[in-house]
N, C-alpha and C positions, 0 to 999 in steps of 0.2 A: 503493500499500500503506499502511497506518497502522502507524505505530511506537508501542509503549508503553513509558513509561518507569517503572520501578518504584523505590521507596525503601523501604529497610530501616532501622528504627531498634531498635536493641537497648537493652533496660532490664533492669537487674538487681534485680528487686523484692525479692529476698532481703535484700540489703543497702543498699537504695536510701536515699537522704537528701541533704540538702544538704551540700555539701563544697566545699573550694576546687577551683578548676577544674584547677590545677596539679596538686594530689594526684590526681585522678581520671585525668588524662592520665599522670602516673608511673605509676599503678596499671595502667592498660593496658599501657604498655610493660613493666614488670616482669612482668605476666601472660604476655607472648610466651614466657616461660621455661617456662610450664606449671607442673606439679608438682600441680595440683589434680585432675586427671583420676584416676580410679580406677586406670588402667593405669600412671601414673606414680608413684603411691602417696607423694607428697611429693618427690620427687626433680626438682627443678627443673633446666633446662637453660639458664643464664644466657647461654651462647654465642648462644643466639637473641634476646637483648636487640636492639632495632631500632639500627641504625647511626645517625650523626648524618644521614645523607641520608633514611632512612627516617622518622627523627624529624622532620625538616623537612617532607616529603611529607605526613605526617599532620597537623601543625600548619597547614600550607596549605591543606589539605582541610577542616579543622575550621573555620578562620578563613573561608574561602570560603563555606561552610554557614550560619556564624553572622552574618557581616557583610557577606557579598557581594564580600569583598576579603581578599587575603592579607597586607594590611598590619598589621604587628606580629607577624609569625612568628617573628623572633629573639627578641623579648621573651618570647613565649609558650614558646618552647623553653626559656629560662631560667628563667621561671617554673616549668615542670614539673621541670626538672633539681633546683630546690631541694628538691622533695619526694620525689626517688627514694630517698634514704636513710631519710627518715621513714616511707615506705611499707613499707620493709623492717621495721622495728621494729613497726609497726602491725599487720601480718600475721603476723610472727614471734610477737608477743606474744598475738594472737588465737589461734593455732594451739597455743600452750600452754595456753590456757584451753580450747579445745576438747578437747585429750588428757584435762584434767582432767574435763570435763563429760561427755564422750562415750566415752572410753576410745580405744584405737589399734586396735581389732581390726577396724572395718570400713575406716579409713583411718588412716595413719600420721602424725598431725599432728605428732608429735615430730621426724620426720624432715624434715617441710615447715619446721617453726620453725628447726631447724638449718641447712636451705638458706638460708632467709631472713637469719637473723642472721650465718651466713658470709659471704654476699654482701654484706652490709652492711660488714663489715671488710674484705672484698676490695677493694671500690671506693671506700671512704671517701677514701682519699689522691687520687683523682681528683675528687671533689666537694668538697673543702675548700679 
């Protein structure tokens, strides 16, 4: 029998651009909480943020794909952790801008901004 292997690559073209690797990984982790789906309407669930073990598994898979080795996993995890707080401010401010530009009828950007900025202050002691 023949076995096929499929590879999936997700690209966010709407906000695509060159960024710091750590910022993108932190963003991926923060988005585990959701909040941007219409049914969540800005209400993120930060209890879903990946555990250290899940973060490590992600970084190992990332490095294995990028470099063929998991060497540097701990350093990558620390790099990403440095951007977790920044990421909350970035998307919190973005949401305030969206509320001004688009309003909140279709999506409650102010609730999303509030969730992001509250999470920043909640976890800040753990990251400083």
